[in-house]
ZADO-1210 file (C-alpha; in nm, 4 decimals, padded with zeros to 6 digits):
<atoms>
<atom x="-03.4889" y="-14.8365" z="19.9127" code="MET" pos="1"/>
<atom x="-03.4896" y="-14.4788" z="19.7846" code="LEU" pos="2"/>
<atom x="-03.7671" y="-14.3648" z="19.5520" code="LEU" pos="3"/>
<atom x="-03.6997" y="-14.0369" z="19.3738" code="ILE" pos="4"/>
<atom x="-03.9311" y="-13.8499" z="19.1403" code="PHE" pos="5"/>
<atom x="-03.8998" y="-13.5156" z="18.9684" code="GLN" pos="6"/>
<atom x="-04.1895" y="-13.2843" z="19.0433" code="ILE" pos="7"/>
<atom x="-04.2595" y="-12.9625" z="18.8560" code="LYS" pos="8"/>
<atom x="-04.5755" y="-12.7636" z="18.9189" code="LEU" pos="9"/>
<atom x="-04.7582" y="-13.0665" z="19.0507" code="GLY" pos="10"/>
<atom x="-04.6769" y="-13.3048" z="18.7648" code="SER" pos="11"/>
<atom x="-04.4506" y="-13.6038" z="18.7961" code="VAL" pos="12"/>
<atom x="-04.1625" y="-13.6513" z="18.5527" code="VAL" pos="13"/>
<atom x="-04.0045" y="-13.9966" z="18.5455" code="GLY" pos="14"/>
<atom x="-04.2282" y="-14.1693" z="18.7975" code="GLY" pos="15"/>
<atom x="-04.5707" y="-14.1983" z="18.9506" code="ASP" pos="16"/>
<atom x="-04.7098" y="-14.0584" z="19.2679" code="TYR" pos="17"/>
<atom x="-04.7595" y="-14.3144" z="19.5425" code="TYR" pos="18"/>
<atom x="-05.1010" y="-14.2255" z="19.6788" code="LYS" pos="19"/>
<atom x="-05.1123" y="-14.2303" z="20.0565" code="MET" pos="20"/>
<atom x="-05.4794" y="-14.1389" z="20.0449" code="ASP" pos="21"/>
<atom x="-05.6874" y="-13.8731" z="19.8718" code="ALA" pos="22"/>
<atom x="-05.5158" y="-13.6036" z="20.0787" code="LEU" pos="23"/>
<atom x="-05.1440" y="-13.6666" z="20.0159" code="ALA" pos="24"/>
<atom x="-04.8989" y="-13.8119" z="19.7623" code="SER" pos="25"/>
<atom x="-04.5545" y="-13.9463" z="19.8459" code="ILE" pos="26"/>
<atom x="-04.2824" y="-13.7894" z="19.6346" code="ILE" pos="27"/>
<atom x="-03.9702" y="-13.9391" z="19.7930" code="MET" pos="28"/>
<atom x="-03.9214" y="-14.2193" z="20.0404" code="ARG" pos="29"/>
<atom x="-03.5798" y="-14.3253" z="20.1608" code="GLY" pos="30"/>
<atom x="-03.3057" y="-14.1847" z="20.3765" code="ASN" pos="31"/>
<atom x="-03.1143" y="-13.8727" z="20.2772" code="ILE" pos="32"/>
<atom x="-02.8596" y="-13.7218" z="20.5148" code="ARG" pos="33"/>
<atom x="-02.8629" y="-13.3423" z="20.4821" code="ILE" pos="34"/>
<atom x="-02.5140" y="-13.2051" z="20.4104" code="ASN" pos="35"/>
<atom x="-02.5997" y="-12.8526" z="20.3042" code="LYS" pos="36"/>
<atom x="-02.9005" y="-12.6200" z="20.2929" code="ILE" pos="37"/>
<atom x="-02.8915" y="-12.3132" z="20.0710" code="ILE" pos="38"/>
<atom x="-03.1745" y="-12.0669" z="20.1217" code="SER" pos="39"/>
<atom x="-03.2176" y="-11.7638" z="19.8959" code="ASP" pos="40"/>
<atom x="-03.5181" y="-11.5842" z="20.0396" code="GLU" pos="41"/>
<atom x="-03.4952" y="-11.2939" z="19.7932" code="ALA" pos="42"/>
<atom x="-03.4831" y="-11.5328" z="19.4977" code="GLY" pos="43"/>
<atom x="-03.7440" y="-11.7677" z="19.6431" code="GLY" pos="44"/>
<atom x="-03.5169" y="-12.0726" z="19.6255" code="LYS" pos="45"/>
<atom x="-03.4317" y="-12.3485" z="19.8693" code="LEU" pos="46"/>
<atom x="-03.1805" y="-12.6221" z="19.7932" code="GLU" pos="47"/>
<atom x="-03.1036" y="-12.9209" z="20.0105" code="ILE" pos="48"/>
<atom x="-02.7963" y="-13.1235" z="19.9212" code="ILE" pos="49"/>
<atom x="-02.7701" y="-13.4652" z="20.0779" code="GLY" pos="50"/>
<atom x="-02.6360" y="-13.8171" z="20.0479" code="ILE" pos="51"/>
<atom x="-02.8587" y="-14.1232" z="20.0069" code="ASN" pos="52"/>
<atom x="-02.8025" y="-14.4804" z="20.1315" code="GLU" pos="53"/>
<atom x="-02.5833" y="-14.5582" z="19.8290" code="LYS" pos="54"/>
<atom x="-02.3617" y="-14.2556" z="19.9054" code="TYR" pos="55"/>
<atom x="-02.4876" y="-14.0705" z="19.5987" code="ARG" pos="56"/>
<atom x="-02.5514" y="-13.6985" z="19.6114" code="GLU" pos="57"/>
<atom x="-02.9163" y="-13.5927" z="19.5988" code="VAL" pos="58"/>
<atom x="-03.0350" y="-13.2390" z="19.5235" code="LEU" pos="59"/>
<atom x="-03.3769" y="-13.1349" z="19.6501" code="ILE" pos="60"/>
<atom x="-03.4570" y="-12.8040" z="19.4867" code="SER" pos="61"/>
<atom x="-03.7582" y="-12.5840" z="19.5606" code="TYR" pos="62"/>
<atom x="-03.8424" y="-12.2765" z="19.3506" code="ALA" pos="63"/>
<atom x="-04.0884" y="-11.9942" z="19.4119" code="ASP" pos="64"/>
<atom x="-04.0684" y="-12.0683" z="19.7834" code="VAL" pos="65"/>
<atom x="-04.3105" y="-11.8769" z="20.0006" code="PHE" pos="66"/>
<atom x="-04.2298" y="-12.0431" z="20.3333" code="TYR" pos="67"/>
<atom x="-03.9910" y="-12.3015" z="20.4762" code="SER" pos="68"/>
<atom x="-03.9417" y="-12.4441" z="20.8223" code="GLN" pos="69"/>
<atom x="-03.6070" y="-12.5875" z="20.7091" code="LEU" pos="70"/>
<atom x="-03.2809" y="-12.4003" z="20.7620" code="ASP" pos="71"/>
<atom x="-02.9115" y="-12.4659" z="20.8225" code="GLU" pos="72"/>
<atom x="-02.9813" y="-12.6021" z="21.1709" code="SER" pos="73"/>
<atom x="-03.1048" y="-12.9263" z="21.0073" code="PHE" pos="74"/>
<atom x="-02.7666" y="-13.0149" z="20.8561" code="ILE" pos="75"/>
<atom x="-02.6722" y="-13.3681" z="20.9621" code="GLY" pos="76"/>
<atom x="-03.0339" y="-13.4821" z="21.0008" code="GLN" pos="77"/>
<atom x="-03.2038" y="-13.7441" z="20.7825" code="ASN" pos="78"/>
<atom x="-03.5009" y="-13.6849" z="20.5531" code="ILE" pos="79"/>
<atom x="-03.7025" y="-14.0064" z="20.5465" code="THR" pos="80"/>
<atom x="-03.9945" y="-13.8935" z="20.3321" code="GLN" pos="81"/>
<atom x="-04.1226" y="-13.5975" z="20.1310" code="ILE" pos="82"/>
<atom x="-04.4835" y="-13.5722" z="20.0295" code="TYR" pos="83"/>
<atom x="-04.7252" y="-13.3207" z="19.8855" code="GLU" pos="84"/>
<atom x="-05.0395" y="-13.2707" z="20.0866" code="ILE" pos="85"/>
<atom x="-05.3687" y="-13.0992" z="20.0101" code="THR" pos="86"/>
<atom x="-05.4884" y="-12.8092" z="20.2224" code="LEU" pos="87"/>
<atom x="-05.7692" y="-13.0304" z="20.3547" code="LYS" pos="88"/>
<atom x="-05.5161" y="-13.2986" z="20.4512" code="GLY" pos="89"/>
<atom x="-05.2837" y="-13.0417" z="20.6072" code="PHE" pos="90"/>
<atom x="-05.5580" y="-12.9016" z="20.8305" code="CYS" pos="91"/>
<atom x="-05.6176" y="-13.2297" z="21.0130" code="THR" pos="92"/>
<atom x="-05.5270" y="-13.3158" z="21.3711" code="SER" pos="93"/>
<atom x="-05.2364" y="-13.5311" z="21.2453" code="GLN" pos="94"/>
<atom x="-05.0530" y="-13.2140" z="21.1360" code="HIS" pos="95"/>
<atom x="-05.1772" y="-12.9839" z="21.4147" code="PHE" pos="96"/>
<atom x="-04.8354" y="-12.8746" z="21.5432" code="SER" pos="97"/>
<atom x="-04.7032" y="-12.8068" z="21.1911" code="THR" pos="98"/>
<atom x="-05.0127" y="-12.5957" z="21.1114" code="VAL" pos="99"/>
<atom x="-04.9765" y="-12.4052" z="21.4386" code="GLN" pos="100"/>
<atom x="-04.6070" y="-12.3378" z="21.3719" code="ASN" pos="101"/>
<atom x="-04.6874" y="-12.2045" z="21.0246" code="PHE" pos="102"/>
<atom x="-04.9663" y="-11.9793" z="21.1506" code="LEU" pos="103"/>
<atom x="-04.7487" y="-11.8423" z="21.4322" code="ALA" pos="104"/>
<atom x="-04.4455" y="-11.7868" z="21.2065" code="ASP" pos="105"/>
<atom x="-04.6375" y="-11.6060" z="20.9324" code="CYS" pos="106"/>
<atom x="-04.9111" y="-11.4362" z="21.1304" code="GLY" pos="107"/>
<atom x="-05.1464" y="-11.5725" z="20.8651" code="ALA" pos="108"/>
<atom x="-05.4680" y="-11.7703" z="20.8753" code="ASP" pos="109"/>
<atom x="-05.5964" y="-12.0716" z="20.6852" code="ILE" pos="110"/>
<atom x="-05.7756" y="-11.8421" z="20.4378" code="GLY" pos="111"/>
<atom x="-05.4385" y="-11.6986" z="20.3363" code="PHE" pos="112"/>
<atom x="-05.2991" y="-12.0495" z="20.2899" code="LEU" pos="113"/>
<atom x="-05.6016" y="-12.1372" z="20.0759" code="LYS" pos="114"/>
<atom x="-05.5285" y="-11.8359" z="19.8547" code="GLU" pos="115"/>
<atom x="-05.1633" y="-11.9430" z="19.8181" code="MET" pos="116"/>
<atom x="-05.2692" y="-12.2874" z="19.6955" code="THR" pos="117"/>
<atom x="-05.5164" y="-12.1298" z="19.4510" code="LYS" pos="118"/>
<atom x="-05.2244" y="-11.9302" z="19.3073" code="ARG" pos="119"/>
<atom x="-05.0247" y="-12.2463" z="19.2377" code="GLY" pos="120"/>
<atom x="-04.8256" y="-12.3049" z="19.5563" code="SER" pos="121"/>
<atom x="-04.7982" y="-12.6605" z="19.6868" code="HIS" pos="122"/>
<atom x="-04.7683" y="-12.7827" z="20.0449" code="LEU" pos="123"/>
<atom x="-04.4689" y="-13.0142" z="20.0836" code="TYR" pos="124"/>
<atom x="-04.4031" y="-13.1963" z="20.4108" code="LEU" pos="125"/>
<atom x="-04.0616" y="-13.3372" z="20.4908" code="GLN" pos="126"/>
<atom x="-04.0382" y="-13.6081" z="20.7543" code="ASN" pos="127"/>
<atom x="-03.7049" y="-13.5878" z="20.9324" code="LEU" pos="128"/>
<atom x="-03.5480" y="-13.8214" z="21.1827" code="ASN" pos="129"/>
<atom x="-03.4127" y="-13.5918" z="21.4530" code="LEU" pos="130"/>
<atom x="-03.2022" y="-13.7914" z="21.6984" code="ARG" pos="131"/>
<atom x="-03.4345" y="-14.0909" z="21.6679" code="GLY" pos="132"/>
<atom x="-03.7590" y="-13.8898" z="21.6773" code="VAL" pos="133"/>
<atom x="-03.9662" y="-13.8375" z="21.3635" code="SER" pos="134"/>
<atom x="-04.0908" y="-13.4833" z="21.2971" code="ALA" pos="135"/>
<atom x="-04.2407" y="-13.3060" z="20.9960" code="GLU" pos="136"/>
<atom x="-04.1499" y="-12.9714" z="20.8430" code="TYR" pos="137"/>
<atom x="-04.3395" y="-12.7617" z="20.5898" code="LEU" pos="138"/>
<atom x="-04.2192" y="-12.6001" z="20.2683" code="VAL" pos="139"/>
<atom x="-04.4641" y="-12.3993" z="20.0566" code="ILE" pos="140"/>
<atom x="-04.3392" y="-12.3667" z="19.6988" code="ALA" pos="141"/>
<atom x="-04.4557" y="-12.3837" z="19.3396" code="LYS" pos="142"/>
<atom x="-04.1896" y="-12.6236" z="19.2156" code="THR" pos="143"/>
<atom x="-04.0015" y="-12.9199" z="19.3608" code="LEU" pos="144"/>
<atom x="-03.7356" y="-13.1103" z="19.1670" code="ILE" pos="145"/>
<atom x="-03.5433" y="-13.4010" z="19.3191" code="ILE" pos="146"/>
<atom x="-03.2407" y="-13.5249" z="19.1272" code="SER" pos="147"/>
</atoms>
């Protein structure tokens, strides 16, 4: 079953958040095979084009992107879940490796990430099934629309 919601600046259009707990909200649950990833770093956009279980095209579009761990190397992999997470939820032991990867990639600290969230950025985690192993990848953006 694929659940899709449109998210814009933290509000849900056409659906409700599924609360995982007080620290995260599921935005999409299902299985989307990534066919194409378009990253425009200068424009702050990231688009993921995929196919769901019913062979329908799905567009996952991020705007005002500050950071993404996703790139063209993920084509052919399956997104099983996307969720928005709070900074408090992100900084738990469950997400330790994702936090460490972000800090190493950006040369930033948690204080910087806190400032980004104060300025309207959201932390989106994508769970991907990579050759049978589940892994999560971070995108920091102001807007997410799934259609």
